KOLZATI-897124 format. One line per 8 residues: number of its first residue (from 1); their letters; for each residue x, y, z of C-alpha. Coordinates in Angstrom, 2 decimals, decimal comma. Layout:
REM KOLZATI-897124
NUM = A = X Y Z  ...
//
This chain:
REM KOLZATI-897124
1 = MTSLLKNY = 33,93 -2,85 137,07  30,37 -1,49 136,34  30,87 1,52 138,35  34,09 2,28 136,46  32,36 2,07 133,12  29,68 4,52 134,27  32,20 7,01 135,56  32,54 9,97 132,98
9 = KILILVFS = 36,31 10,26 133,48  36,89 6,75 132,56  34,60 7,17 129,56  36,46 10,19 128,40  39,77 8,17 128,50  38,24 5,30 126,63  36,77 7,58 123,93  40,02 9,50 123,64
17 = LLLAISFI = 42,00 6,33 123,21  39,58 5,02 120,47  39,94 8,35 118,71  43,72 8,31 118,95  43,94 4,71 117,67  41,80 5,81 114,74  44,00 8,78 113,94  47,15 6,49 114,01
25 = GIFGVKFG = 45,40 3,94 111,81  44,12 6,45 109,33  46,93 8,97 109,10  49,94 6,93 110,45  52,72 8,20 112,76  55,48 9,84 110,70  59,02 9,85 111,75  61,68 12,50 111,12
33 = TDFSGGTV = 65,03 12,18 109,52  66,61 10,82 112,72  64,54 7,59 112,21  63,30 7,33 108,62  65,98 9,25 106,86  65,25 12,04 104,26  66,82 14,18 101,63  69,59 16,77 101,93
41 = FQIKLLHK = 69,77 19,66 99,40  73,13 21,38 99,07  72,32 24,76 97,59  75,07 26,80 96,02  74,57 30,48 95,53  75,83 32,36 92,35  78,15 34,45 94,55  78,92 35,08 98,18
49 = ANQQEMQT = 76,23 36,53 100,41  76,71 38,80 103,46  75,03 38,00 106,83  71,85 39,93 106,11  71,38 38,30 102,67  72,05 34,87 104,10  69,38 35,32 106,66  66,92 36,31 103,96
57 = ITSVIEHR = 67,90 33,39 101,89  67,51 30,74 104,65  64,19 32,29 105,60  62,79 32,19 102,08  64,04 28,62 101,57  62,46 27,46 104,69  59,16 29,15 103,85  59,13 27,57 100,47
65 = INSFGLKD = 59,70 24,07 101,82  57,15 24,66 104,51  54,56 25,23 101,79  54,58 21,46 101,19  53,50 20,80 104,75  56,66 19,14 105,82  57,38 19,49 109,49  60,99 18,13 110,07
73 = ITVTPEGS = 62,96 20,84 108,17  66,37 22,12 108,90  67,81 25,00 106,78  71,34 26,14 107,75  73,92 28,37 106,01  77,28 26,84 105,37  79,85 29,58 104,90  78,82 32,43 102,60
81 = EFVRATIA = 78,03 30,50 99,43  76,16 27,41 100,45  72,80 26,60 102,29  72,06 23,04 103,44  68,31 22,06 103,67  67,44 18,73 105,27  63,84 17,37 104,92  62,16 14,18 106,05
89 = ETEPGSIE = 60,97 13,30 102,61  62,28 10,74 100,09  59,27 10,33 97,57  60,80 11,15 94,15  57,76 13,16 92,90  57,77 15,42 95,94  61,61 15,79 95,95  61,48 16,85 92,30
97 = EIERILRK = 58,84 19,47 92,90  60,62 20,80 95,95  63,90 21,06 93,94  62,18 22,91 91,05  60,91 25,61 93,43  64,16 25,79 95,27  66,00 26,39 91,95  63,99 29,58 91,45
105 = QGKFEVVF = 65,44 32,75 92,62  61,91 33,97 92,57  62,62 37,32 90,71  59,29 38,11 89,19  59,11 40,89 86,44  56,60 42,25 84,03  58,33 43,76 80,99  56,80 45,99 78,26
113 = DGNVLFTG = 58,96 47,59 75,50  62,02 46,29 77,04  61,24 48,16 80,45  60,27 46,63 83,70  56,77 47,83 84,65  56,65 46,25 88,12  58,28 43,30 90,06  57,40 40,86 92,68
121 = ADIIQIIT = 58,23 43,41 95,40  55,25 45,63 94,02  52,80 42,77 94,77  50,86 43,35 98,07  48,43 40,52 97,85  47,97 37,18 96,24  44,32 36,35 95,74  43,37 32,74 96,37
129 = DPTLGYKV = 39,60 33,26 96,49  37,94 31,25 93,55  35,14 33,71 93,46  37,73 36,48 92,61  39,44 34,54 89,76  41,82 32,03 91,39  41,19 28,88 89,44  42,15 25,95 87,25
137 = YQEGKSWR = 39,73 25,08 84,45  39,79 23,07 81,26  39,92 24,88 77,92  39,96 22,59 74,90  42,41 19,73 75,43  44,50 21,70 77,92  44,09 22,98 81,33  44,32 26,72 82,20
145 = WVLPFVIK = 45,38 28,19 85,53  44,81 31,80 86,80  46,38 33,61 89,67  45,16 37,13 90,44  47,14 39,52 92,53  47,15 43,18 93,62  50,07 45,67 93,09  51,00 48,82 94,91
153 = ENAAQNFS = 49,43 52,13 93,86  52,69 53,57 92,42  53,31 50,34 90,42  49,80 50,31 89,13  50,11 53,90 87,98  53,36 53,18 86,17  51,81 50,05 84,54  48,55 51,87 83,45
161 = KSIFHRCT = 50,37 54,91 82,07  53,10 52,84 80,26  50,49 50,98 78,28  48,20 53,88 77,63  46,63 53,64 74,19  48,97 50,77 73,18  46,22 49,29 70,95  45,65 50,11 67,29
169 = ITGTNEKG = 42,33 50,06 65,60  42,40 47,63 62,66  38,91 47,82 61,42  35,30 46,88 62,50  33,44 43,47 62,48  30,05 42,62 61,03  28,36 44,14 64,12  30,18 47,47 63,54
177 = ERQYDCDK = 32,40 46,85 66,66  35,91 48,09 66,49  38,76 45,46 66,15  42,08 46,15 67,75  45,69 45,00 67,49  47,21 45,36 71,04  50,82 45,18 72,22  52,04 42,41 74,51
185 = TYFFIDRP = 53,36 42,29 78,05  55,97 39,67 79,09  55,98 37,88 82,46  59,31 36,42 83,68  60,50 34,59 86,81  64,32 34,66 87,14  65,04 36,51 83,88  68,84 36,49 83,52
193 = NTGILIIP = 70,33 39,95 83,58  73,95 38,89 82,79  75,50 36,54 80,24  74,60 35,69 76,63  72,23 33,28 74,89  73,97 31,01 72,39  71,39 29,65 70,04  72,04 27,09 67,37
201 = KETFAADS = 70,51 27,94 63,99  68,27 24,98 64,11  66,96 25,72 67,50  66,32 29,37 66,47  64,26 28,22 63,54  62,28 25,73 65,55  61,61 28,41 68,32  60,57 30,90 65,73
209 = LIFSEGSY = 57,93 28,46 64,38  56,47 27,97 67,85  56,22 31,62 68,46  54,58 32,23 65,09  52,11 29,47 65,49  51,56 30,18 69,26  51,74 27,69 72,07  48,66 27,39 74,28
217 = IAGIPQDT = 50,54 25,22 76,85  53,40 27,72 77,07  51,19 30,74 77,07  52,45 32,22 73,82  49,85 34,07 71,63  49,73 33,41 67,89  51,93 35,51 65,71  54,30 36,52 68,42
225 = DIEEFLTN = 57,63 37,78 67,01  60,60 36,00 68,58  62,78 39,01 67,85  60,41 41,21 69,91  60,45 38,62 72,66  64,30 38,57 72,84  64,30 42,40 72,83  62,06 42,22 76,04
233 = VGLPYLIV = 64,42 39,63 77,57  67,06 42,27 77,29  69,95 39,72 77,13  72,48 39,70 74,19  72,13 36,60 72,08  74,15 34,94 69,28  72,78 32,60 66,60  75,54 30,13 65,58
241 = ENELNEGD = 76,00 27,37 63,04  78,26 24,36 63,35  81,24 26,59 64,47  81,99 30,09 65,55  82,98 32,42 62,75  85,24 35,51 63,17  82,23 37,83 63,71  80,95 35,54 66,48
249 = INKLSSLD = 84,29 35,54 68,35  84,65 39,32 68,08  81,11 39,80 69,60  81,87 37,29 72,35  85,37 38,76 73,04  83,72 42,28 73,38  81,61 41,21 76,42  82,89 42,23 79,85
257 = NENKRAYI = 83,75 39,76 82,62  80,31 40,18 84,18  78,72 38,79 81,06  81,12 35,75 80,72  78,36 33,25 81,14  76,79 31,43 78,22  73,37 29,89 78,37  73,50 26,90 75,99
265 = PKSLSKGI = 71,17 24,03 74,89  72,18 20,37 75,04  72,28 20,22 71,23  75,20 22,80 71,10  78,17 21,16 69,39  81,30 20,08 71,28  83,53 22,41 69,21  81,58 25,52 70,13
273 = REKLISLG = 81,61 24,54 73,81  85,26 24,08 73,91  85,75 27,43 72,06  83,47 29,25 74,62  85,48 27,78 77,44  88,70 28,84 75,85  87,24 32,43 75,68  86,70 32,36 79,43
281 = FELKEIEE = 82,99 31,66 79,40  81,21 29,68 82,12  78,67 27,41 80,43  75,11 27,12 81,79  73,28 24,28 80,13  69,50 24,68 79,83  67,42 21,53 79,02  64,83 21,61 76,21
289 = RENYPWVW = 61,16 20,87 76,93  58,70 19,37 74,55  56,35 21,97 72,98  58,25 24,90 74,50  60,82 27,11 72,81  64,27 26,72 74,14  64,68 30,53 74,63  61,49 30,51 76,58
297 = IATGAQTI = 62,88 28,12 79,14  66,38 29,66 79,17  65,00 33,17 79,89  62,48 32,16 82,63  59,48 33,37 80,58  56,22 32,49 82,05  53,52 33,85 79,86  52,82 36,52 77,33
305 = ISLTPSVT = 49,64 38,51 77,87  48,11 40,78 75,08  46,79 44,06 76,30  43,17 44,74 75,91  41,30 47,90 74,72  39,87 48,35 78,28  43,24 48,10 80,19  44,83 50,57 77,67
313 = NMEPYVKD = 42,00 53,03 78,18  40,81 52,71 74,56  37,38 51,39 75,58  35,88 53,44 77,14  38,13 55,92 75,39  40,16 58,26 77,66  41,82 61,12 75,87  44,50 62,29 78,23
321 = VQNAKIFS = 46,98 59,91 79,97  46,72 62,03 83,16  43,08 60,86 83,45  43,88 57,19 82,70  42,11 54,63 84,71  44,52 53,00 86,99  44,54 49,14 87,21  45,90 47,53 90,42
329 = NLLIQGSA = 44,15 44,07 90,07  46,03 42,11 87,50  46,63 38,34 86,97  49,20 35,89 85,64  47,92 32,93 83,82  49,34 29,76 82,08  48,48 26,37 80,67  49,45 22,77 81,20
337 = ATKEDAYR = 48,67 19,45 79,52  46,96 17,85 82,56  44,83 19,11 85,55  47,63 17,86 87,89  50,38 19,75 85,98  48,14 22,92 86,09  47,71 22,66 89,82  51,32 22,14 90,35
345 = ELKSIKVI = 52,37 25,20 88,20  49,87 27,33 89,95  51,07 26,37 93,35  54,71 26,78 92,32  53,98 30,40 91,03  51,93 31,15 94,17  54,67 29,97 96,62  57,34 32,00 94,71
353 = LETGSLPI = 55,25 35,15 94,75  54,28 34,71 98,39  57,76 33,94 99,74  59,52 36,62 97,69  62,76 36,70 95,73  66,10 35,46 96,89  68,65 38,31 96,96  71,25 36,04 95,20
361 = PIDDISKE = 70,34 33,53 92,36  70,79 29,80 92,95  73,76 28,53 90,94  73,31 24,74 91,49  71,59 22,28 93,75  72,98 18,83 94,58  70,89 16,38 96,62  71,35 13,07 98,29
369 = VMSPTLGY = 69,11 10,63 100,16  70,22 10,64 103,71  70,18 7,26 105,52  68,55 7,25 108,98  70,88 8,25 111,71  69,27 5,96 114,26  66,78 3,94 112,14  63,79 1,90 113,09
377 = EFLNVALI = 66,10 -0,44 114,86  66,48 2,20 117,64  62,75 2,50 117,86  62,62 -1,17 118,56  65,37 -0,83 121,21  63,52 2,19 122,67  60,24 0,22 122,81  62,01 -2,61 124,79
385 = MGICSLIT = 63,62 -0,12 127,13  60,29 1,56 127,61  58,57 -1,81 128,41  61,47 -2,63 130,81  61,13 0,73 132,49  57,43 0,27 132,97  58,01 -3,19 134,48  60,68 -1,82 136,85
393 = VSLVVFLR = 58,38 1,04 137,96  55,56 -1,34 138,49  57,83 -3,68 140,50  58,79 -0,65 142,70  55,16 0,29 143,09  54,22 -3,24 143,99  56,98 -3,45 146,62  56,02 -0,11 148,10
401 = YKYLNLAI = 52,23 -0,80 148,28  52,26 -4,68 148,16  49,33 -4,58 145,77  49,53 -5,63 142,15  46,23 -4,09 141,46  47,81 -0,64 141,75  50,73 -1,51 139,44  48,54 -2,53 136,60
409 = PIIFTAIA = 46,58 0,86 136,29  49,93 2,71 136,33  51,18 0,60 133,42  48,01 1,06 131,53  47,99 4,77 132,13  51,48 5,20 130,88  50,62 3,23 127,64  47,48 5,32 127,25
417 = EVTLVLGI = 49,47 8,56 127,47  51,87 7,43 124,71  49,00 6,39 122,59  47,13 9,77 122,99  50,32 11,75 122,05  51,00 9,63 118,97  47,29 10,10 118,06  47,74 13,94 118,21
425 = AALINWNL = 50,93 13,73 116,33  49,27 11,57 113,57  46,31 14,05 113,37  48,50 17,18 112,79  51,02 15,30 110,66  53,95 15,91 113,12  57,22 14,19 112,23  58,70 12,49 115,35
433 = DLASVAGL = 62,42 12,98 115,66  64,86 11,94 118,38  63,99 15,02 120,47  60,29 14,25 120,20  60,87 10,76 121,44  62,90 12,00 124,36  59,99 14,47 125,18  57,58 11,54 125,02
441 = VAAVGTGV = 59,69 9,58 127,53  59,97 12,69 129,71  56,23 13,16 129,65  55,58 9,53 130,50  58,01 9,77 133,43  56,27 12,81 134,79  53,01 10,94 134,50  54,24 8,00 136,55
449 = NDQIVITD = 55,55 10,49 139,18  52,08 12,21 139,33  50,36 8,81 139,73  52,59 7,97 142,63  51,77 11,41 144,19  48,09 10,70 143,79  48,46 7,17 145,20  50,38 8,40 148,32
457 = ELIARKEE = 47,83 11,00 148,93  45,03 8,54 148,68  46,65 6,10 151,17  48,01 8,64 153,52  46,77 7,78 157,17  48,06 9,97 159,83  46,26 9,61 163,10  44,77 12,99 163,04
465 = EVATSLLS = 43,67 12,66 159,40  41,78 9,39 159,63  38,60 11,10 159,14  39,82 12,93 156,03  37,84 11,85 152,95  39,38 10,31 149,86  37,87 13,09 147,79  39,82 15,76 149,91
473 = RIKRAFFV = 43,05 13,80 149,46  42,48 13,59 145,64  42,01 17,39 145,56  45,15 17,87 147,43  47,01 15,56 145,16  45,69 17,24 142,04  46,87 20,59 143,32  50,35 19,30 143,31
481 = VVAAASTT = 49,98 17,63 139,91  48,39 20,69 138,19  51,10 23,00 139,76  53,90 20,78 138,45  52,24 20,59 134,97  51,72 24,31 134,80  55,38 24,80 135,68  56,52 22,42 132,95
489 = IAALLPLL = 54,26 23,94 130,27  55,35 27,50 131,17  58,99 26,48 130,94  58,65 24,81 127,55  56,07 26,92 125,85  58,61 29,69 124,75  60,75 26,89 123,18  57,72 25,51 121,27
497 = ILGSSTKL = 56,75 28,98 119,96  60,23 30,53 119,29  62,27 27,45 118,69  60,85 26,42 115,25  64,33 26,43 113,69  65,79 24,04 116,38  65,51 20,32 117,00  64,31 21,04 120,58
505 = VGFAFTTI = 60,94 22,09 119,43  60,08 18,40 119,10  61,01 17,81 122,71  58,77 20,70 123,75  55,89 19,61 121,64  55,68 15,98 122,88  56,32 16,96 126,47  53,62 19,59 126,65
513 = CGVLVGVL = 51,18 17,33 124,71  52,09 14,50 127,29  51,55 16,76 130,22  48,17 18,19 128,96  46,94 14,76 128,13  47,94 13,53 131,64  46,26 16,44 133,54  43,06 16,53 131,37
521 = ITRPAYSE = 42,47 12,86 130,64  44,61 10,11 132,18  45,32 11,38 135,67  41,58 12,02 136,49  40,86 8,58 135,11  43,59 6,97 137,12  42,52 8,65 140,37  38,97 7,14 139,90
529 = VAKIIIEK = 40,50 3,69 139,48  42,89 4,05 142,40  40,21 5,35 144,70  38,03 2,38 144,02  40,86 -0,04 144,52  42,03 1,60 147,76  38,50 1,72 149,11  37,98 -1,96 148,18
537 = EQIK = 41,18 -3,37 149,33  41,53 -0,98 152,45  45,19 -0,27 151,46  47,29 1,50 154,19
//
């Protein structure tokens, strides 16, 4: 026993086991939807997608969900109008945040004077370095977030020349410095380009007040004109009272079929809703949010940023637009009531800009909690079956070699390999699905086979090989073991790298982990134990 504890291969195994148990205890083993259930999102597109568009949509959706660090994700198209996304997550807060990002088409636009200056497709880099402006900080009672980005050269030229000299000198201050009144730029995500806004008179009045007073949380500067904002939205709107008058009906009837979608608040009266439906309109209800204008929410507005004298080439003054300084490093910013909300909004905008826009807007999302296909009861059955398998293998080994001392290390080594693979899975937050468990069983089976190969080599006693040392036989056995392991890894590695969209990637992951753990840690340790037992017991 003392000699075993001094052997570095045994010490490596013991240390690795302690480390794996620590990882399992700290991070826990996470199971996929096969065992622990999850959530299914049924995503309906606004209209049918062709094959190329559907490929883009599934890729963008998968990347957005991946940003949350989830592993067990399946995103598949269903027909040409639906996408099904399954994730191993049921926590309400996480599900709500994921749904909020999935609902976004991700169409980012910066509008000035009713014209689009640049879009998300013009962004070439999202800056996440805090030293370059990426941050969340407290300002007064609210929290401010800032996301810098870089746009393409042609977009930067269009932006800089479009806003050239769009500041007016209003006077000077006590220090003799010029004071300016600058125009505003409007940032949108998923600004609707078809349909009509139906705004109750009371809602319009309340929204106008917020625009006039400004809203730090919403990102609306003081003295913003709601009419100017709606002009930059570029969508027709109708302010209504308790019922539609003849002029309202005439305006609605003049809209073509493409614009037969009405964005309405919850407070819109039942009579107007019914009239809109009778006129052939599809109603899209937009919920109100406290401290935000309803039109702000309905149009996907993110922030309004006033231009500055420097960015409009007023300070320093540039006379000719052809010599205007070009600005490609810009930023989008916003505010939230709490630090957590600010970080959540920053992450949401960052993910949307990084993953890009969906070619077709999302019409609706339904979700349901998915009960486990197999459940934890299957794990209990699998555990019992595994124990029975180990006992059976150990019995065969005992009958073959007639020594219980050889069966015990084989059982221990198999358990050690399972523990080490689970420790790795816990460390990297890997969700174990059914395929992963199957891979784990396969790896353990390969391990037992290798141990039998090692044992047979150690006790092989042909007459002409009596003088052959145990060390030589171990080397010969390990040549076979390493060759088999290399073949297994070579066969499964392409599946691990290229099969991220299939369930079989879990099988490849656990099998490769099990084989590597065996070759690098458990097999060498077992060979040392078996060598000592064979030498001591003189097994033949």
